[in-house]
C-alpha positions as CSV (number, residue, x, y, z in Angstrom):
1,X,-34.1,175.0,50.4
2,X,-31.1,176.9,49.5
3,X,-31.4,180.3,48.0
4,X,-29.5,179.3,44.9
5,X,-32.2,176.6,44.2
6,X,-35.1,179.1,43.7
7,X,-34.3,179.9,40.0
8,X,-34.0,176.2,39.2
9,X,-37.4,175.4,40.8
10,X,-39.1,178.3,38.9
11,X,-37.6,177.1,35.6
12,X,-39.0,173.6,36.3
13,X,-42.5,174.9,37.0
14,X,-42.5,177.0,33.7
15,X,-41.4,173.9,31.8
16,X,-44.1,171.8,33.3
17,X,-46.8,174.5,32.5
18,X,-45.6,174.8,28.9
19,X,-45.6,171.0,28.5
20,X,-49.3,170.9,29.4
21,X,-50.3,173.9,27.3
22,X,-50.6,174.0,23.5
23,X,-49.5,177.3,22.0
24,X,-50.8,177.7,18.5
25,X,-49.7,180.4,16.1
26,X,-51.7,181.1,13.0
27,X,-49.9,180.6,9.8
28,X,-50.8,181.7,6.3
29,X,-50.3,180.1,2.9
30,X,-50.0,181.6,-0.5
31,X,-51.4,179.9,-3.6
32,X,-52.7,180.5,-7.1
33,X,-51.2,181.0,-10.5
34,X,-48.7,183.6,-11.5
35,X,-50.5,186.9,-11.7
36,X,-53.4,185.7,-9.5
37,X,-51.8,184.8,-6.2
38,X,-53.8,185.0,-3.0
39,X,-53.1,184.5,0.7
40,X,-55.4,182.6,3.1
41,X,-55.2,181.2,6.7
42,X,-53.6,177.8,7.0
43,X,-56.2,176.0,9.1
44,X,-54.2,172.7,9.4
45,X,-52.1,174.2,12.2
46,X,-55.1,175.0,14.3
47,X,-56.6,173.0,17.2
48,X,-58.7,170.2,15.8
49,X,-58.1,171.6,12.3
50,X,-60.9,174.1,12.9
51,X,-61.6,176.9,10.4
52,X,-60.7,180.5,11.0
53,X,-64.1,182.1,11.6
54,X,-63.1,185.8,12.0
55,X,-60.2,188.0,11.3
56,X,-59.8,191.0,13.6
57,X,-57.8,194.1,13.0
58,X,-57.1,196.2,16.2
59,X,-57.3,195.4,19.9
60,X,-59.7,192.6,20.9
61,X,-58.4,190.0,23.4
62,X,-56.6,192.3,25.8
63,X,-59.9,194.2,26.2
64,X,-62.2,191.3,26.7
65,X,-63.9,191.4,23.2
66,X,-63.8,189.2,20.1
67,X,-64.3,189.9,16.4
68,X,-68.0,189.7,15.6
69,X,-67.8,189.4,11.8
70,X,-65.6,187.6,9.3
71,X,-63.6,190.8,9.0
72,X,-63.9,193.2,12.0
73,X,-61.8,196.4,12.3
74,X,-61.9,197.7,15.8
75,X,-60.3,201.1,16.5
76,X,-62.0,201.6,19.8
77,X,-58.8,201.0,21.7
78,X,-56.3,202.3,19.2
79,X,-55.7,205.4,17.2
80,X,-56.6,205.6,13.5
81,X,-53.8,206.6,11.1
82,X,-53.4,210.3,10.4
83,X,-51.1,210.6,7.4
84,X,-51.1,212.5,4.2
85,X,-54.6,213.4,3.1
86,X,-56.1,212.4,6.5
87,X,-53.7,214.4,8.7
88,X,-56.6,215.7,10.8
89,X,-59.1,212.8,10.7
90,X,-58.8,209.1,11.1
91,X,-59.7,206.7,8.4
92,X,-60.9,203.1,8.8
93,X,-61.0,201.7,5.2
94,X,-59.8,202.6,1.8
95,X,-59.3,201.0,-1.6
96,X,-57.2,202.6,-4.4
97,X,-56.8,201.7,-8.1
98,X,-54.8,203.2,-10.9
99,X,-56.0,205.8,-13.4
100,X,-58.6,204.6,-15.9
101,X,-59.3,201.4,-13.9
102,X,-62.9,200.5,-12.9
103,X,-63.4,199.1,-9.4
104,X,-66.2,196.9,-8.0
105,X,-67.2,195.5,-4.6
106,X,-69.6,192.6,-4.8
107,X,-72.0,190.9,-2.4
108,X,-73.0,187.4,-3.6
109,X,-75.4,184.7,-2.3
110,X,-74.7,181.3,-4.0
111,X,-74.8,182.2,-7.7
112,X,-76.8,185.4,-7.2
113,X,-75.0,188.7,-7.2
114,X,-77.2,190.6,-4.8
115,X,-75.3,193.9,-4.6
116,X,-72.5,195.8,-6.2
117,X,-70.7,199.0,-5.5
118,X,-68.7,200.2,-8.4
119,X,-67.3,203.0,-10.5
120,X,-66.3,203.3,-14.1
121,X,-62.8,203.8,-15.4
122,X,-63.6,207.2,-16.9
123,X,-66.4,209.2,-15.1
124,X,-66.4,210.0,-11.4
125,X,-69.7,208.7,-10.4
126,X,-70.4,206.0,-7.7
127,X,-72.8,203.3,-8.7
128,X,-74.9,201.3,-6.2
129,X,-76.5,198.4,-8.1
130,X,-78.7,195.3,-7.5
131,X,-77.7,193.2,-10.5
132,X,-80.2,190.4,-10.0
133,X,-83.4,190.6,-12.1
134,X,-86.9,190.0,-10.8
135,X,-87.7,186.3,-10.1
136,X,-91.1,185.8,-11.6
137,X,-91.3,182.0,-10.9
138,X,-90.6,182.3,-7.2
139,X,-92.3,185.7,-6.7
140,X,-89.2,187.4,-5.5
141,X,-88.4,191.1,-6.1
142,X,-85.0,192.8,-6.4
143,X,-83.6,196.3,-6.4
144,X,-81.8,198.7,-4.0
145,X,-83.4,199.6,-0.7
146,X,-82.1,202.4,1.5
147,X,-83.9,202.1,4.9
148,X,-84.0,203.7,8.3
149,X,-84.4,202.0,11.7
150,X,-88.0,201.0,11.0
151,X,-87.2,199.8,7.5
152,X,-88.9,202.8,5.8
153,X,-87.1,204.7,3.1
154,X,-86.3,204.4,-0.6
155,X,-86.7,201.4,-2.9
156,X,-85.4,201.5,-6.5
157,X,-87.3,198.5,-7.8
158,X,-86.4,196.0,-10.5
159,X,-87.8,196.6,-14.0
160,X,-90.6,194.5,-15.5
161,X,-94.2,193.5,-14.7
162,X,-95.3,192.2,-11.2
163,X,-93.9,188.9,-10.2
164,X,-95.7,185.6,-9.4
165,X,-98.8,186.4,-11.3
166,X,-99.7,189.4,-9.2
167,X,-102.0,191.9,-10.8
168,X,-104.4,194.8,-10.3
169,X,-108.1,194.0,-10.0
170,X,-108.9,195.1,-13.5
171,X,-107.3,193.4,-16.5
172,X,-106.5,196.7,-18.2
173,X,-104.6,198.0,-15.2
174,X,-101.2,197.0,-16.4
175,X,-97.8,197.8,-14.7
176,X,-94.5,197.5,-16.4
177,X,-91.8,199.2,-14.3
178,X,-88.9,201.0,-15.9
179,X,-86.7,202.8,-13.4
180,X,-89.6,203.1,-10.8
181,X,-88.9,204.1,-7.2
182,X,-90.9,204.0,-4.0
183,X,-90.4,206.4,-1.1
184,X,-92.0,206.3,2.3
185,X,-93.6,203.4,4.1
186,X,-91.9,200.5,2.3
187,X,-93.9,197.7,4.0
188,X,-96.9,198.7,1.9
189,X,-94.7,198.5,-1.2
190,X,-92.8,195.2,-0.5
191,X,-95.7,193.4,1.2
192,X,-99.0,194.7,-0.3
193,X,-101.0,191.5,0.3
194,X,-101.7,188.3,-1.6
195,X,-102.1,188.7,-5.3
196,X,-101.5,192.4,-5.4
197,X,-98.5,194.0,-7.3
198,X,-95.5,195.0,-5.2
199,X,-93.6,198.2,-5.5
200,X,-94.1,201.6,-7.0
201,X,-96.8,202.1,-9.7
202,X,-95.1,205.0,-11.5
203,X,-91.7,206.6,-12.0
204,X,-91.9,207.8,-8.4
205,X,-94.4,206.6,-5.8
206,X,-95.0,208.1,-2.4
207,X,-96.3,205.5,0.1
208,X,-98.1,206.7,3.2
209,X,-99.9,204.5,5.8
210,X,-103.4,203.5,5.2
211,X,-104.5,203.7,8.8
212,X,-107.5,201.4,9.2
213,X,-108.2,201.6,5.5
214,X,-107.2,199.9,2.3
215,X,-104.9,200.5,-0.6
216,X,-106.7,202.2,-3.5
217,X,-106.0,199.6,-6.2
218,X,-109.0,200.7,-8.2
219,X,-107.5,204.1,-9.2
220,X,-104.4,203.0,-11.1
221,X,-104.3,203.4,-14.9
222,X,-101.8,201.9,-17.3
223,X,-100.9,205.4,-18.6
224,X,-99.7,206.5,-15.2
225,X,-96.0,205.9,-16.0
226,X,-93.8,209.0,-16.2
227,X,-95.1,210.8,-13.1
228,X,-95.6,210.8,-9.4
229,X,-98.2,208.6,-7.6
230,X,-99.4,209.3,-4.1
231,X,-101.2,206.6,-2.0
232,X,-102.1,207.0,1.6
233,X,-105.1,207.4,3.9
234,X,-107.0,205.0,1.6
235,X,-106.8,207.6,-1.2
236,X,-104.8,208.0,-4.5
237,X,-103.6,210.8,-6.7
238,X,-101.3,211.1,-9.7
239,X,-99.5,214.0,-11.4
240,X,-97.5,213.5,-14.5
241,X,-97.4,212.8,-18.2
242,X,-100.2,210.8,-19.9
243,X,-99.4,209.1,-23.2
244,X,-101.9,208.1,-25.9
245,X,-102.0,204.3,-25.6
246,X,-105.3,203.6,-27.3
247,X,-108.9,203.5,-26.0
248,X,-108.2,200.9,-23.2
249,X,-104.8,202.4,-22.3
250,X,-102.8,199.1,-22.9
251,X,-101.5,199.8,-26.4
252,X,-98.1,201.1,-27.6
253,X,-97.4,204.8,-26.8
254,X,-98.2,207.0,-29.8
255,X,-95.3,209.4,-30.3
256,X,-95.8,213.1,-29.6
257,X,-99.3,212.7,-28.1
258,X,-99.0,213.6,-24.5
259,X,-101.1,215.3,-21.8
260,X,-100.1,216.6,-18.4
261,X,-102.6,215.0,-16.0
262,X,-103.4,216.0,-12.4
263,X,-105.8,213.4,-11.0
264,X,-107.4,212.6,-7.7
265,X,-109.4,209.5,-7.0
266,X,-112.3,208.1,-5.0
267,X,-114.3,205.0,-5.3
268,X,-117.2,206.0,-3.0
269,X,-117.8,209.7,-3.5
270,X,-120.7,210.9,-1.3
271,X,-123.5,212.6,-3.1
272,X,-124.6,216.2,-2.6
273,X,-122.9,219.4,-1.6
274,X,-121.9,218.5,2.0
275,X,-118.8,216.6,1.1
276,X,-115.7,218.8,0.9
277,X,-112.9,216.3,0.4
278,X,-111.5,214.4,-2.6
279,X,-111.0,217.5,-4.7
280,X,-108.0,219.4,-6.0
281,X,-107.3,222.6,-4.1
282,X,-104.9,225.4,-4.9
283,X,-103.9,227.4,-1.8
284,X,-101.7,230.1,-0.5
285,X,-99.9,229.8,2.9
286,X,-99.1,233.0,4.8
287,X,-97.3,233.6,8.0
288,X,-99.0,231.8,10.9
289,X,-97.7,234.3,13.3
290,X,-99.2,237.3,11.4
291,X,-102.7,238.5,10.8
292,X,-103.2,237.8,7.1
293,X,-106.8,236.4,7.2
294,X,-107.3,232.8,6.3
295,X,-103.7,232.8,4.8
296,X,-102.4,232.7,8.4
297,X,-104.6,229.7,9.3
298,X,-103.5,226.2,9.6
299,X,-105.2,225.2,6.3
300,X,-104.2,228.4,4.4
301,X,-106.2,230.4,1.9
302,X,-107.9,228.5,-0.9
303,X,-107.9,230.3,-4.2
304,X,-109.2,227.6,-6.6
305,X,-111.0,224.3,-6.1
306,X,-111.7,221.6,-8.7
307,X,-114.4,219.4,-7.3
308,X,-115.9,216.0,-8.4
309,X,-119.7,216.0,-7.8
310,X,-122.8,213.9,-8.2
311,X,-126.3,214.2,-6.8
312,X,-128.3,211.4,-5.3
313,X,-130.3,210.8,-8.4
314,X,-127.4,209.5,-10.5
315,X,-124.1,207.8,-10.1
316,X,-122.5,209.8,-12.9
317,X,-119.8,212.2,-11.8
318,X,-119.3,215.7,-13.1
319,X,-116.8,218.4,-12.4
320,X,-117.3,221.8,-10.8
321,X,-114.7,224.6,-10.6
322,X,-114.8,227.2,-7.8
323,X,-112.9,230.4,-7.6
324,X,-112.4,231.9,-4.1
325,X,-111.8,230.8,-0.6
326,X,-114.4,228.1,-0.3
327,X,-112.5,226.6,2.5
328,X,-113.0,229.6,4.8
329,X,-116.6,229.9,3.7
330,X,-117.2,226.2,4.7
331,X,-118.9,225.5,1.3
332,X,-118.0,224.3,-2.1
333,X,-118.6,225.1,-5.8
334,X,-122.1,224.0,-6.9
335,X,-122.0,224.9,-10.6
336,X,-119.7,224.3,-13.6
337,X,-118.0,227.6,-12.7
338,X,-118.8,229.1,-9.3
339,X,-117.3,232.5,-8.2
340,X,-117.6,232.8,-4.5
341,X,-117.3,236.6,-4.2
342,X,-116.2,239.8,-5.9
343,X,-116.8,240.0,-9.6
344,X,-115.7,238.8,-13.0
345,X,-113.7,241.2,-15.2
346,X,-113.3,240.9,-18.9
347,X,-110.7,243.3,-20.1
348,X,-111.4,243.0,-23.8
349,X,-114.3,241.6,-26.0
350,X,-113.1,241.0,-29.5
351,X,-115.5,242.3,-32.2
352,X,-114.7,239.6,-34.7
353,X,-114.8,236.5,-32.5
354,X,-117.9,235.3,-34.3
355,X,-119.6,236.0,-37.6
356,X,-120.6,239.7,-37.4
357,X,-123.7,239.0,-39.5
358,X,-125.2,236.9,-36.7
359,X,-128.1,238.5,-35.0
360,X,-127.3,239.3,-31.4
361,X,-130.8,239.2,-29.8
362,X,-130.1,237.5,-26.4
363,X,-129.2,239.1,-23.1
364,X,-127.5,237.6,-19.9
365,X,-129.6,237.8,-16.7
366,X,-128.9,236.9,-13.1
367,X,-131.3,235.1,-10.7
368,X,-131.5,235.6,-7.0
369,X,-128.9,232.9,-6.3
370,X,-126.3,234.6,-8.5
371,X,-126.6,232.1,-11.4
372,X,-126.2,233.4,-14.9
373,X,-128.7,232.6,-17.7
374,X,-129.4,233.9,-21.2
375,X,-132.8,235.0,-22.4
376,X,-134.1,236.3,-25.7
377,X,-134.5,240.1,-25.6
378,X,-138.1,239.8,-26.7
379,X,-138.8,238.1,-23.3
380,X,-138.3,241.5,-21.6
381,X,-141.5,243.0,-23.0
382,X,-142.7,244.0,-19.6
383,X,-139.7,246.3,-19.3
384,X,-141.0,249.3,-21.4
385,X,-137.7,251.2,-21.3
386,X,-135.7,248.2,-22.5
387,X,-138.3,247.6,-25.2
388,X,-138.1,251.2,-26.4
389,X,-134.3,250.9,-26.4
390,X,-134.5,247.8,-28.4
391,X,-136.7,249.5,-31.0
392,X,-134.3,252.4,-31.2
393,X,-131.4,250.0,-31.8
394,X,-133.3,248.2,-34.5
395,X,-134.2,251.6,-36.2
396,X,-130.6,252.8,-36.0
397,X,-129.4,249.5,-37.5
398,X,-131.9,249.9,-40.4
399,X,-130.7,253.5,-41.1
400,X,-127.0,252.4,-41.0
401,X,-127.8,249.7,-43.6
402,X,-129.5,252.3,-45.9
403,X,-126.5,254.6,-45.5
404,X,-124.1,251.9,-46.4
405,X,-126.1,251.0,-49.5
406,X,-126.1,254.6,-50.6
407,X,-122.4,255.0,-50.2
408,X,-121.8,251.8,-52.1
409,X,-124.0,253.0,-55.0
410,X,-122.1,256.4,-55.1
411,X,-118.7,254.6,-55.2
412,X,-120.0,252.7,-58.3
413,X,-121.0,256.0,-60.2
414,X,-124.8,255.6,-59.9
415,X,-126.5,259.0,-59.9
416,X,-128.8,259.8,-57.0
417,X,-132.1,261.4,-57.8
418,X,-133.5,264.0,-55.5
419,X,-137.1,263.6,-54.5
420,X,-139.5,265.7,-56.5
421,X,-137.0,266.3,-59.4
C-alpha cells in the first residue's frame, strides 16, 4: 500500500461506519394560535417515532448519567450563572412576571388540581394551596402536608366534617373543621383506624405516639374548636375557647358567650389518693445546675395542682385544688382546697360584705389534720375564758345599742329625765 492511499482508505471506512449508523437530531415544532404559541419536541423524527421521555439541562451523557425526571436540571458538572442579583451565588430556577401580575404553578392529576403555588398581583405573600375539597364518597382527604424523612410534620387539613361516614363514638361528638391543622405524628392523623375521623380535632392539634395504648376518642367535645388539642400516651387535653352551643354542644354558637377552658381527660381514673397523674399542674423550672431546691430538679417545683378525684364508694368525680409543692412531698390535695404548708393570709376583711345586722355567732376551728370547720360559739361552753369573753361581748353590744338609742332620741329633741327627779 502506498503512503498516498492511506487517506483514501480512512475516508472509505468512515463512510461505511456512517452508512450503518443512524444519527438522529431532535427537532422542535411550534404550534398554537396567535398569542398562545407553544413549542414541543417533534417526535416523528425519532427512532421508531418514540416519545421524548425526559428533557435534561446540563451535562448528562458525557458523564455517564441520564435525566431522571421529565425536566431535570443538572449543574453537578457545570457552573451556575452568576449575573446581576446572583453575582455571588448560583441559581437553578427562576420565573418572573410583570408588575401587578399574579403567578401560579399547578400540579394536576387527571381533572384534579392537587397543588398550587401562587401569588397575587398586589400583595407580596406566597400561597401554598391544595385546591381539591374533601372526597366524602371515596373517603379521601386533602390539604397541604409538610413532612420530614419519616413523614411526620404539619398537615393543614381540608375543611368540613369527616369523610366516608367516619365519626366519634358518641353521636354528640361532632367535628366540622375550618382551618384545622395537625402537627406531630401524622400517621395517627391520616390513618387513625377504621371508622374513626381523620385529622386534627381543633384549630391546632398536637399528635404524639400512643405507645401500646389507644387514641382517647372519648374525650373530644363539639365545642373544642378554637383552641389547641393534645393527644398522646393514650391521654387527651384541650386549651382554648369554649362557645355556648346549647346543652348537648351541637347547636349554633351563641354570640358573645365564651369561656376559656383548660381541660385534661381520663376514662379510667383510679380511685383514692394514691394516683398522682391526670391532673393540671403549674410548675416553676429553675436552673438544673444550681441548688434551688425542687426547682432545680428534673420535674421542677410544683406551685398549684388541680386534681380530679373519686373514692372507691362512688364513680362520681369531684375536683380538689392544692397549693404548694405536692410533687416534692409525694402526695396530693385531699380536700376542695388543700394548702400543703405555710399559712393563708387575708390582707383585708371588708366590714360590709354581708348584712351587718346578721348575728355572727360561729367560730372557725382546726382539727388535728389541719382541716377547717365552723362551730357555734355556744359549743365552746367548756372553755370558761371564751364563755366569759362571749358574755362580755354580748353585754358590750347591749350597751352600745342603748347608747345609740339615747343619741337618736336627743337628736330628735326628746328631753331626758334624770333618775329621781
